[in-house]
VMD Tcl script that builds the backbone (N, CA, C; Angstrom):
set m [mol new atoms 477]
animate dup $m
set s [atomselect $m all]
$s set {name element resname resid chain x y z} {
  {N N MET 1 A -46.929 39.128 -38.707}
  {CA C MET 1 A -48.258 39.540 -39.121}
  {C C MET 1 A -48.145 40.143 -40.513}
  {N N THR 2 A -49.048 39.774 -41.387}
  {CA C THR 2 A -49.042 40.295 -42.750}
  {C C THR 2 A -50.016 41.453 -42.842}
  {N N VAL 3 A -49.599 42.517 -43.475}
  {CA C VAL 3 A -50.448 43.697 -43.635}
  {C C VAL 3 A -50.897 43.761 -45.088}
  {N N SER 4 A -52.182 44.080 -45.299}
  {CA C SER 4 A -52.702 44.153 -46.658}
  {C C SER 4 A -52.026 45.277 -47.427}
  {N N PRO 5 A -52.048 45.211 -48.772}
  {CA C PRO 5 A -51.394 46.265 -49.564}
  {C C PRO 5 A -51.949 47.654 -49.270}
  {N N LEU 6 A -53.197 47.737 -48.859}
  {CA C LEU 6 A -53.788 49.045 -48.566}
  {C C LEU 6 A -53.538 49.474 -47.126}
  {N N SER 7 A -52.844 48.630 -46.365}
  {CA C SER 7 A -52.565 48.888 -44.946}
  {C C SER 7 A -53.840 49.092 -44.148}
  {N N THR 8 A -54.894 48.407 -44.535}
  {CA C THR 8 A -56.165 48.569 -43.831}
  {C C THR 8 A -56.535 47.359 -42.994}
  {N N ALA 9 A -55.885 46.234 -43.205}
  {CA C ALA 9 A -56.253 45.030 -42.464}
  {C C ALA 9 A -55.006 44.219 -42.154}
  {N N ARG 10 A -55.050 43.540 -41.023}
  {CA C ARG 10 A -53.974 42.626 -40.654}
  {C C ARG 10 A -54.585 41.242 -40.555}
  {N N PHE 11 A -53.953 40.289 -41.168}
  {CA C PHE 11 A -54.474 38.928 -41.129}
  {C C PHE 11 A -53.363 37.953 -41.498}
  {N N PRO 12 A -53.444 36.746 -40.931}
  {CA C PRO 12 A -52.469 35.742 -41.356}
  {C C PRO 12 A -52.926 35.124 -42.671}
  {N N VAL 13 A -52.091 35.192 -43.659}
  {CA C VAL 13 A -52.389 34.567 -44.941}
  {C C VAL 13 A -51.582 33.272 -45.012}
  {N N PRO 14 A -52.037 32.277 -45.778}
  {CA C PRO 14 A -51.238 31.052 -45.872}
  {C C PRO 14 A -49.837 31.371 -46.372}
  {N N LEU 15 A -48.873 30.778 -45.748}
  {CA C LEU 15 A -47.483 30.945 -46.175}
  {C C LEU 15 A -47.001 29.615 -46.730}
  {N N GLU 16 A -46.348 29.669 -47.864}
  {CA C GLU 16 A -45.891 28.459 -48.547}
  {C C GLU 16 A -44.470 28.668 -49.039}
  {N N TRP 17 A -43.670 27.626 -48.936}
  {CA C TRP 17 A -42.309 27.688 -49.456}
  {C C TRP 17 A -41.863 26.276 -49.817}
  {N N GLY 18 A -40.828 26.202 -50.631}
  {CA C GLY 18 A -40.259 24.920 -51.027}
  {C C GLY 18 A -39.076 24.575 -50.159}
  {N N ALA 19 A -39.035 23.335 -49.724}
  {CA C ALA 19 A -37.891 22.845 -48.952}
  {C C ALA 19 A -37.077 21.934 -49.863}
  {N N PRO 20 A -35.763 22.153 -49.949}
  {CA C PRO 20 A -34.935 21.324 -50.831}
  {C C PRO 20 A -34.810 19.905 -50.298}
  {N N PRO 21 A -34.502 18.943 -51.171}
  {CA C PRO 21 A -34.371 17.560 -50.716}
  {C C PRO 21 A -33.199 17.393 -49.764}
  {N N GLY 22 A -33.317 16.414 -48.900}
  {CA C GLY 22 A -32.238 16.099 -47.972}
  {C C GLY 22 A -32.633 16.337 -46.536}
  {N N VAL 23 A -32.130 15.500 -45.676}
  {CA C VAL 23 A -32.481 15.556 -44.263}
  {C C VAL 23 A -32.040 16.862 -43.603}
  {N N GLU 24 A -31.004 17.506 -44.142}
  {CA C GLU 24 A -30.523 18.757 -43.539}
  {C C GLU 24 A -31.529 19.896 -43.688}
  {N N ALA 25 A -32.508 19.769 -44.570}
  {CA C ALA 25 A -33.524 20.813 -44.743}
  {C C ALA 25 A -34.640 20.719 -43.709}
  {N N VAL 26 A -34.740 19.592 -43.008}
  {CA C VAL 26 A -35.838 19.396 -42.048}
  {C C VAL 26 A -35.794 20.413 -40.905}
  {N N PRO 27 A -34.673 20.609 -40.205}
  {CA C PRO 27 A -34.672 21.572 -39.102}
  {C C PRO 27 A -34.980 22.998 -39.562}
  {N N VAL 28 A -34.504 23.359 -40.740}
  {CA C VAL 28 A -34.759 24.704 -41.260}
  {C C VAL 28 A -36.255 24.894 -41.504}
  {N N ALA 29 A -36.891 23.914 -42.148}
  {CA C ALA 29 A -38.329 23.997 -42.427}
  {C C ALA 29 A -39.137 23.982 -41.132}
  {N N ARG 30 A -38.731 23.161 -40.176}
  {CA C ARG 30 A -39.420 23.098 -38.882}
  {C C ARG 30 A -39.341 24.450 -38.161}
  {N N ARG 31 A -38.161 25.055 -38.164}
  {CA C ARG 31 A -38.018 26.368 -37.523}
  {C C ARG 31 A -38.868 27.420 -38.230}
  {N N MET 32 A -38.994 27.320 -39.548}
  {CA C MET 32 A -39.828 28.257 -40.295}
  {C C MET 32 A -41.298 28.109 -39.886}
  {N N VAL 33 A -41.776 26.881 -39.766}
  {CA C VAL 33 A -43.157 26.648 -39.310}
  {C C VAL 33 A -43.365 27.303 -37.952}
  {N N MET 34 A -42.455 27.069 -37.030}
  {CA C MET 34 A -42.617 27.601 -35.683}
  {C C MET 34 A -42.503 29.120 -35.654}
  {N N ALA 35 A -41.647 29.698 -36.480}
  {CA C ALA 35 A -41.545 31.157 -36.548}
  {C C ALA 35 A -42.855 31.761 -37.046}
  {N N ILE 36 A -43.489 31.117 -38.018}
  {CA C ILE 36 A -44.780 31.604 -38.525}
  {C C ILE 36 A -45.838 31.518 -37.437}
  {N N VAL 37 A -45.891 30.394 -36.735}
  {CA C VAL 37 A -46.878 30.203 -35.666}
  {C C VAL 37 A -46.709 31.268 -34.594}
  {N N ARG 38 A -45.479 31.529 -34.208}
  {CA C ARG 38 A -45.224 32.553 -33.181}
  {C C ARG 38 A -45.540 33.956 -33.707}
  {N N ASP 39 A -45.171 34.240 -34.960}
  {CA C ASP 39 A -45.437 35.551 -35.545}
  {C C ASP 39 A -46.935 35.824 -35.632}
  {N N TRP 40 A -47.704 34.799 -35.964}
  {CA C TRP 40 A -49.155 34.962 -36.057}
  {C C TRP 40 A -49.817 35.029 -34.682}
  {N N GLY 41 A -49.096 34.683 -33.628}
  {CA C GLY 41 A -49.681 34.694 -32.295}
  {C C GLY 41 A -50.735 33.624 -32.094}
  {N N VAL 42 A -50.528 32.459 -32.699}
  {CA C VAL 42 A -51.483 31.352 -32.570}
  {C C VAL 42 A -51.565 30.960 -31.099}
  {N N LEU 43 A -52.780 30.872 -30.586}
  {CA C LEU 43 A -53.003 30.573 -29.179}
  {C C LEU 43 A -52.925 29.071 -28.927}
  {N N LEU 44 A -51.736 28.622 -28.584}
  {CA C LEU 44 A -51.498 27.222 -28.260}
  {C C LEU 44 A -50.699 27.152 -26.971}
  {N N SER 45 A -50.945 26.111 -26.195}
  {CA C SER 45 A -50.167 25.916 -24.972}
  {C C SER 45 A -48.730 25.573 -25.346}
  {N N VAL 46 A -47.853 25.607 -24.372}
  {CA C VAL 46 A -46.453 25.248 -24.595}
  {C C VAL 46 A -46.373 23.801 -25.082}
  {N N ASP 47 A -47.149 22.916 -24.465}
  {CA C ASP 47 A -47.156 21.510 -24.893}
  {C C ASP 47 A -47.615 21.386 -26.338}
  {N N ALA 48 A -48.690 22.089 -26.689}
  {CA C ALA 48 A -49.208 22.013 -28.059}
  {C C ALA 48 A -48.198 22.570 -29.061}
  {N N LEU 49 A -47.487 23.626 -28.697}
  {CA C LEU 49 A -46.453 24.160 -29.586}
  {C C LEU 49 A -45.360 23.121 -29.847}
  {N N GLN 50 A -44.959 22.408 -28.806}
  {CA C GLN 50 A -43.954 21.357 -28.979}
  {C C GLN 50 A -44.490 20.228 -29.848}
  {N N GLU 51 A -45.779 19.933 -29.705}
  {CA C GLU 51 A -46.389 18.883 -30.514}
  {C C GLU 51 A -46.490 19.303 -31.982}
  {N N VAL 52 A -46.804 20.573 -32.224}
  {CA C VAL 52 A -46.813 21.085 -33.595}
  {C C VAL 52 A -45.419 20.947 -34.200}
  {N N GLU 53 A -44.414 21.310 -33.433}
  {CA C GLU 53 A -43.029 21.231 -33.912}
  {C C GLU 53 A -42.647 19.790 -34.261}
  {N N LEU 54 A -43.020 18.845 -33.401}
  {CA C LEU 54 A -42.707 17.442 -33.663}
  {C C LEU 54 A -43.456 16.931 -34.903}
  {N N CYS 55 A -44.741 17.254 -35.005}
  {CA C CYS 55 A -45.522 16.822 -36.169}
  {C C CYS 55 A -44.967 17.421 -37.455}
  {N N ALA 56 A -44.581 18.689 -37.413}
  {CA C ALA 56 A -43.994 19.327 -38.594}
  {C C ALA 56 A -42.711 18.606 -38.997}
  {N N SER 57 A -41.870 18.296 -38.031}
  {CA C SER 57 A -40.630 17.577 -38.323}
  {C C SER 57 A -40.920 16.246 -39.005}
  {N N GLU 58 A -41.897 15.530 -38.492}
  {CA C GLU 58 A -42.191 14.199 -39.026}
  {C C GLU 58 A -42.705 14.243 -40.456}
  {N N VAL 59 A -43.693 15.100 -40.735}
  {CA C VAL 59 A -44.258 15.097 -42.093}
  {C C VAL 59 A -43.281 15.705 -43.104}
  {N N ILE 60 A -42.506 16.680 -42.689}
  {CA C ILE 60 A -41.506 17.260 -43.588}
  {C C ILE 60 A -40.400 16.238 -43.860}
  {N N ALA 61 A -39.931 15.574 -42.812}
  {CA C ALA 61 A -38.889 14.559 -42.986}
  {C C ALA 61 A -39.380 13.433 -43.886}
  {N N ASN 62 A -40.609 12.980 -43.701}
  {CA C ASN 62 A -41.142 11.926 -44.567}
  {C C ASN 62 A -41.086 12.348 -46.025}
  {N N ALA 63 A -41.532 13.564 -46.306}
  {CA C ALA 63 A -41.563 14.026 -47.693}
  {C C ALA 63 A -40.151 14.146 -48.268}
  {N N LEU 64 A -39.227 14.695 -47.521}
  {CA C LEU 64 A -37.878 14.932 -48.044}
  {C C LEU 64 A -37.037 13.665 -48.119}
  {N N VAL 65 A -37.134 12.828 -47.117}
  {CA C VAL 65 A -36.277 11.643 -47.066}
  {C C VAL 65 A -36.804 10.537 -47.987}
  {N N HIS 66 A -38.112 10.287 -47.954}
  {CA C HIS 66 A -38.653 9.176 -48.740}
  {C C HIS 66 A -38.741 9.477 -50.231}
  {N N THR 67 A -38.917 10.731 -50.595}
  {CA C THR 67 A -39.030 11.056 -52.022}
  {C C THR 67 A -37.705 11.505 -52.617}
  {N N GLU 68 A -36.790 11.981 -51.773}
  {CA C GLU 68 A -35.515 12.549 -52.216}
  {C C GLU 68 A -35.730 13.676 -53.225}
  {N N GLN 69 A -36.849 14.392 -53.049}
  {CA C GLN 69 A -37.201 15.522 -53.903}
  {C C GLN 69 A -37.644 16.688 -53.034}
  {N N ARG 70 A -37.732 17.828 -53.652}
  {CA C ARG 70 A -38.232 19.039 -53.018}
  {C C ARG 70 A -39.690 18.827 -52.585}
  {N N CYS 71 A -40.089 19.449 -51.489}
  {CA C CYS 71 A -41.491 19.422 -51.062}
  {C C CYS 71 A -41.949 20.862 -50.823}
  {N N GLU 72 A -43.243 21.049 -50.818}
  {CA C GLU 72 A -43.835 22.360 -50.548}
  {C C GLU 72 A -44.495 22.317 -49.176}
  {N N VAL 73 A -44.162 23.268 -48.324}
  {CA C VAL 73 A -44.738 23.357 -46.977}
  {C C VAL 73 A -45.661 24.563 -46.950}
  {N N THR 74 A -46.879 24.370 -46.446}
  {CA C THR 74 A -47.852 25.455 -46.329}
  {C C THR 74 A -48.364 25.491 -44.898}
  {N N VAL 75 A -48.430 26.687 -44.330}
  {CA C VAL 75 A -48.985 26.894 -42.989}
  {C C VAL 75 A -50.207 27.784 -43.160}
  {N N ARG 76 A -51.332 27.332 -42.580}
  {CA C ARG 76 A -52.593 28.081 -42.669}
  {C C ARG 76 A -53.176 28.262 -41.266}
  {N N ARG 77 A -53.907 29.333 -41.118}
  {CA C ARG 77 A -54.629 29.588 -39.865}
  {C C ARG 77 A -56.003 30.119 -40.235}
  {N N ARG 78 A -57.030 29.387 -39.826}
  {CA C ARG 78 A -58.388 29.847 -40.088}
  {C C ARG 78 A -59.357 29.151 -39.146}
  {N N ALA 79 A -60.398 29.872 -38.813}
  {CA C ALA 79 A -61.470 29.349 -37.952}
  {C C ALA 79 A -60.929 28.690 -36.680}
  {N N GLY 80 A -59.946 29.327 -36.061}
  {CA C GLY 80 A -59.425 28.817 -34.798}
  {C C GLY 80 A -58.604 27.547 -34.923}
  {N N ARG 81 A -58.066 27.297 -36.103}
  {CA C ARG 81 A -57.279 26.079 -36.328}
  {C C ARG 81 A -55.975 26.428 -37.052}
  {N N LEU 82 A -54.924 25.741 -36.649}
  {CA C LEU 82 A -53.637 25.827 -37.332}
  {C C LEU 82 A -53.497 24.564 -38.169}
  {N N ARG 83 A -53.146 24.720 -39.434}
  {CA C ARG 83 A -52.991 23.573 -40.339}
  {C C ARG 83 A -51.645 23.673 -41.042}
  {N N VAL 84 A -50.914 22.578 -41.047}
  {CA C VAL 84 A -49.653 22.480 -41.760}
  {C C VAL 84 A -49.823 21.401 -42.822}
  {N N GLU 85 A -49.455 21.747 -44.054}
  {CA C GLU 85 A -49.567 20.825 -45.185}
  {C C GLU 85 A -48.192 20.654 -45.814}
  {N N VAL 86 A -47.870 19.429 -46.200}
  {CA C VAL 86 A -46.613 19.150 -46.885}
  {C C VAL 86 A -46.936 18.380 -48.156}
  {N N ALA 87 A -46.629 18.988 -49.291}
  {CA C ALA 87 A -46.917 18.381 -50.587}
  {C C ALA 87 A -45.631 17.850 -51.205}
  {N N ASP 88 A -45.720 16.657 -51.782}
  {CA C ASP 88 A -44.586 16.095 -52.510}
  {C C ASP 88 A -45.078 15.523 -53.831}
  {N N ARG 89 A -44.132 15.115 -54.658}
  {CA C ARG 89 A -44.485 14.599 -55.994}
  {C C ARG 89 A -44.428 13.084 -56.066}
  {N N CYS 90 A -44.440 12.414 -54.938}
  {CA C CYS 90 A -44.386 10.952 -54.900}
  {C C CYS 90 A -45.804 10.393 -54.780}
  {N N PRO 91 A -46.207 9.517 -55.684}
  {CA C PRO 91 A -47.569 8.984 -55.622}
  {C C PRO 91 A -47.773 7.933 -54.531}
  {N N GLU 92 A -46.686 7.449 -53.923}
  {CA C GLU 92 A -46.813 6.433 -52.873}
  {C C GLU 92 A -47.570 7.019 -51.680}
  {N N LEU 93 A -48.559 6.278 -51.203}
  {CA C LEU 93 A -49.405 6.757 -50.107}
  {C C LEU 93 A -48.661 6.657 -48.780}
  {N N PRO 94 A -48.974 7.545 -47.851}
  {CA C PRO 94 A -48.336 7.458 -46.529}
  {C C PRO 94 A -48.793 6.190 -45.812}
  {N N ARG 95 A -47.873 5.588 -45.057}
  {CA C ARG 95 A -48.192 4.369 -44.306}
  {C C ARG 95 A -47.882 4.585 -42.841}
  {N N ARG 96 A -48.802 4.153 -41.982}
  {CA C ARG 96 A -48.605 4.287 -40.548}
  {C C ARG 96 A -47.949 3.067 -39.941}
  {N N GLU 97 A -48.040 1.927 -40.591}
  {CA C GLU 97 A -47.499 0.708 -39.999}
  {C C GLU 97 A -45.992 0.654 -40.157}
  {N N ARG 98 A -45.402 -0.183 -39.377}
  {CA C ARG 98 A -43.961 -0.370 -39.447}
  {C C ARG 98 A -43.659 -1.819 -39.152}
  {N N GLU 99 A -42.483 -2.248 -39.546}
  {CA C GLU 99 A -42.051 -3.603 -39.237}
  {C C GLU 99 A -41.510 -3.610 -37.812}
  {N N ALA 100 A -41.701 -4.720 -37.122}
  {CA C ALA 100 A -41.344 -4.814 -35.710}
  {C C ALA 100 A -39.886 -4.489 -35.434}
  {N N GLU 101 A -38.988 -4.870 -36.311}
  {CA C GLU 101 A -37.561 -4.683 -36.073}
  {C C GLU 101 A -36.987 -3.412 -36.696}
  {N N SER 102 A -37.810 -2.603 -37.362}
  {CA C SER 102 A -37.272 -1.430 -38.051}
  {C C SER 102 A -36.930 -0.325 -37.062}
  {N N CYS 103 A -35.994 0.515 -37.463}
  {CA C CYS 103 A -35.593 1.651 -36.635}
  {C C CYS 103 A -36.492 2.856 -36.874}
  {N N GLY 104 A -37.264 2.856 -37.933}
  {CA C GLY 104 A -38.125 3.988 -38.264}
  {C C GLY 104 A -39.562 3.539 -38.424}
  {N N GLY 105 A -40.344 4.394 -39.072}
  {CA C GLY 105 A -41.721 4.041 -39.358}
  {C C GLY 105 A -42.718 4.441 -38.296}
  {N N ARG 106 A -42.309 5.250 -37.339}
  {CA C ARG 106 A -43.210 5.639 -36.258}
  {C C ARG 106 A -43.726 7.069 -36.391}
  {N N GLY 107 A -43.240 7.806 -37.393}
  {CA C GLY 107 A -43.575 9.217 -37.529}
  {C C GLY 107 A -45.050 9.495 -37.647}
  {N N LEU 108 A -45.747 8.782 -38.526}
  {CA C LEU 108 A -47.179 9.041 -38.682}
  {C C LEU 108 A -47.981 8.554 -37.483}
  {N N LEU 109 A -47.476 7.546 -36.759}
  {CA C LEU 109 A -48.131 7.154 -35.507}
  {C C LEU 109 A -48.064 8.302 -34.500}
  {N N LEU 110 A -46.921 9.000 -34.459}
  {CA C LEU 110 A -46.783 10.158 -33.576}
  {C C LEU 110 A -47.726 11.281 -34.003}
  {N N VAL 111 A -47.770 11.554 -35.301}
  {CA C VAL 111 A -48.661 12.606 -35.798}
  {C C VAL 111 A -50.101 12.265 -35.452}
  {N N GLU 112 A -50.486 11.018 -35.664}
  {CA C GLU 112 A -51.846 10.588 -35.357}
  {C C GLU 112 A -52.165 10.744 -33.871}
  {N N ALA 113 A -51.207 10.437 -33.024}
  {CA C ALA 113 A -51.428 10.516 -31.578}
  {C C ALA 113 A -51.458 11.952 -31.061}
  {N N LEU 114 A -50.696 12.855 -31.680}
  {CA C LEU 114 A -50.560 14.209 -31.152}
  {C C LEU 114 A -51.501 15.232 -31.785}
  {N N ALA 115 A -51.710 15.142 -33.082}
  {CA C ALA 115 A -52.504 16.156 -33.784}
  {C C ALA 115 A -53.994 15.982 -33.502}
  {N N HIS 116 A -54.707 17.074 -33.565}
  {CA C HIS 116 A -56.164 17.054 -33.414}
  {C C HIS 116 A -56.783 16.272 -34.560}
  {N N ALA 117 A -56.256 16.465 -35.751}
  {CA C ALA 117 A -56.687 15.750 -36.950}
  {C C ALA 117 A -55.512 15.696 -37.904}
  {N N TRP 118 A -55.502 14.686 -38.756}
  {CA C TRP 118 A -54.471 14.595 -39.785}
  {C C TRP 118 A -55.027 13.763 -40.922}
  {N N GLY 119 A -54.357 13.838 -42.063}
  {CA C GLY 119 A -54.790 13.038 -43.194}
  {C C GLY 119 A -53.905 13.296 -44.391}
  {N N TRP 120 A -54.342 12.825 -45.532}
  {CA C TRP 120 A -53.605 13.026 -46.778}
  {C C TRP 120 A -54.611 13.023 -47.910}
  {N N GLN 121 A -54.196 13.593 -49.012}
  {CA C GLN 121 A -55.029 13.600 -50.204}
  {C C GLN 121 A -54.125 13.579 -51.425}
  {N N PRO 122 A -54.534 12.832 -52.464}
  {CA C PRO 122 A -53.735 12.849 -53.694}
  {C C PRO 122 A -53.866 14.199 -54.386}
  {N N VAL 123 A -52.765 14.680 -54.915}
  {CA C VAL 123 A -52.751 15.943 -55.655}
  {C C VAL 123 A -51.838 15.756 -56.855}
  {N N GLY 124 A -52.395 15.887 -58.053}
  {CA C GLY 124 A -51.591 15.694 -59.261}
  {C C GLY 124 A -50.946 14.328 -59.233}
  {N N GLY 125 A -49.648 14.272 -59.440}
  {CA C GLY 125 A -48.919 13.009 -59.403}
  {C C GLY 125 A -48.357 12.695 -58.035}
  {N N GLY 126 A -48.715 13.477 -57.034}
  {CA C GLY 126 A -48.193 13.266 -55.686}
  {C C GLY 126 A -49.288 13.297 -54.647}
  {N N LYS 127 A -48.974 13.890 -53.500}
  {CA C LYS 127 A -49.940 13.930 -52.396}
  {C C LYS 127 A -49.632 15.099 -51.469}
  {N N VAL 128 A -50.596 15.413 -50.628}
  {CA C VAL 128 A -50.428 16.380 -49.553}
  {C C VAL 128 A -50.753 15.660 -48.253}
  {N N VAL 129 A -49.833 15.705 -47.303}
  {CA C VAL 129 A -50.070 15.189 -45.954}
  {C C VAL 129 A -50.235 16.411 -45.065}
  {N N TRP 130 A -51.285 16.408 -44.220}
  {CA C TRP 130 A -51.588 17.581 -43.406}
  {C C TRP 130 A -51.911 17.163 -41.972}
  {N N PHE 131 A -51.788 18.127 -41.067}
  {CA C PHE 131 A -52.262 17.946 -39.693}
  {C C PHE 131 A -52.780 19.273 -39.182}
  {N N GLU 132 A -53.651 19.204 -38.176}
  {CA C GLU 132 A -54.262 20.404 -37.599}
  {C C GLU 132 A -54.232 20.359 -36.079}
  {N N PHE 133 A -54.163 21.550 -35.509}
  {CA C PHE 133 A -54.277 21.739 -34.066}
  {C C PHE 133 A -55.305 22.833 -33.825}
  {N N PRO 134 A -56.194 22.647 -32.839}
  {CA C PRO 134 A -57.155 23.702 -32.514}
  {C C PRO 134 A -56.457 24.813 -31.739}
  {N N GLU 135 A -56.899 26.002 -31.950}
  {CA C GLU 135 A -56.330 27.159 -31.276}
  {C C GLU 135 A -57.124 27.404 -29.992}
  {N N THR 136 A -56.850 26.601 -28.973}
  {CA C THR 136 A -57.618 26.688 -27.739}
  {C C THR 136 A -56.792 27.112 -26.544}
  {N N GLY 137 A -55.497 27.030 -26.657}
  {CA C GLY 137 A -54.648 27.294 -25.507}
  {C C GLY 137 A -54.503 26.069 -24.623}
  {N N GLU 138 A -55.239 24.996 -24.937}
  {CA C GLU 138 A -55.165 23.738 -24.198}
  {C C GLU 138 A -54.533 22.682 -25.099}
  {N N PRO 139 A -53.804 21.724 -24.514}
  {CA C PRO 139 A -53.263 20.653 -25.350}
  {C C PRO 139 A -54.398 19.880 -26.020}
  {N N PRO 140 A -54.222 19.460 -27.263}
  {CA C PRO 140 A -55.270 18.720 -27.945}
  {C C PRO 140 A -55.445 17.325 -27.364}
  {N N CYS 141 A -56.639 16.800 -27.469}
  {CA C CYS 141 A -56.920 15.433 -27.049}
  {C C CYS 141 A -56.380 14.500 -28.123}
  {N N PRO 142 A -55.461 13.585 -27.797}
  {CA C PRO 142 A -54.856 12.752 -28.835}
  {C C PRO 142 A -55.809 11.749 -29.459}
  {N N THR 143 A -56.982 11.514 -28.869}
  {CA C THR 143 A -57.912 10.562 -29.479}
  {C C THR 143 A -58.975 11.261 -30.301}
  {N N HIS 144 A -58.913 12.589 -30.397}
  {CA C HIS 144 A -59.882 13.301 -31.218}
  {C C HIS 144 A -59.382 13.328 -32.656}
  {N N GLY 145 A -60.265 13.323 -33.576}
  {CA C GLY 145 A -59.862 13.299 -34.978}
  {C C GLY 145 A -59.706 11.872 -35.432}
  {N N TRP 146 A -58.598 11.553 -36.084}
  {CA C TRP 146 A -58.400 10.220 -36.633}
  {C C TRP 146 A -57.829 9.242 -35.614}
  {N N GLY 147 A -57.297 9.732 -34.518}
  {CA C GLY 147 A -56.707 8.847 -33.530}
  {C C GLY 147 A -57.771 8.040 -32.815}
  {N N THR 148 A -57.409 6.844 -32.391}
  {CA C THR 148 A -58.315 6.001 -31.616}
  {C C THR 148 A -57.539 5.425 -30.449}
  {N N ALA 149 A -58.264 4.977 -29.443}
  {CA C ALA 149 A -57.599 4.392 -28.287}
  {C C ALA 149 A -56.764 3.184 -28.709}
  {N N ARG 150 A -57.248 2.400 -29.661}
  {CA C ARG 150 A -56.507 1.243 -30.144}
  {C C ARG 150 A -55.169 1.683 -30.717}
  {N N ASP 151 A -55.173 2.755 -31.492}
  {CA C ASP 151 A -53.929 3.222 -32.089}
  {C C ASP 151 A -52.971 3.756 -31.032}
  {N N LEU 152 A -53.491 4.353 -29.964}
  {CA C LEU 152 A -52.608 4.845 -28.913}
  {C C LEU 152 A -51.946 3.697 -28.163}
  {N N ARG 153 A -52.672 2.591 -27.967}
  {CA C ARG 153 A -52.043 1.418 -27.342}
  {C C ARG 153 A -50.912 0.915 -28.238}
  {N N ALA 154 A -51.155 0.893 -29.532}
  {CA C ALA 154 A -50.114 0.458 -30.470}
  {C C ALA 154 A -48.906 1.372 -30.384}
  {N N LEU 155 A -49.153 2.674 -30.207}
  {CA C LEU 155 A -48.054 3.635 -30.103}
  {C C LEU 155 A -47.211 3.323 -28.870}
  {N N ARG 156 A -47.849 3.019 -27.733}
  {CA C ARG 156 A -47.111 2.694 -26.529}
  {C C ARG 156 A -46.263 1.437 -26.718}
  {N N GLU 157 A -46.781 0.473 -27.487}
  {CA C GLU 157 A -46.046 -0.759 -27.710}
  {C C GLU 157 A -44.770 -0.537 -28.496}
  {N N VAL 158 A -44.757 0.437 -29.408}
  {CA C VAL 158 A -43.564 0.661 -30.220}
  {C C VAL 158 A -42.593 1.623 -29.574}
  {N N ALA 159 A -43.018 2.290 -28.508}
  {CA C ALA 159 A -42.142 3.264 -27.851}
  {C C ALA 159 A -41.064 2.585 -27.055}
}
mol reanalyze $m
mol bondsrecalc $m
mol representation Tube
mol addrep $m
């Protein structure tokens, strides 16, 4: 919990940090996201917490592995929603599709299926990929937000 400089209010403020390039930084960044969520006392079920952890791993790994550059991770909590944003300096847009024989390419399909909402936006010469979970104490509905039943069938086919 963050305390204001005047010690008069307690509130979660967005926390942001840079993750160095390389796959070895993914678990560290994921643990940091989860430590913030627990410290803030975000009301999520055990299942939803695991889903947040998986989504964080996927978007952080995408940024670090595909760009081979540092990324910025931001965790926000407002209006009953938890939002995780990962910014990188690569202008290439995120892709959800994958080739049938590839070993990877399923990360954003997982994020789409698990998160309440997700998306991306161009920022400067790069982009920010984000996802959100409602603070309800109940697992999120995987078809709410950008997910669709068609996309969930596709997810089952690649599993």
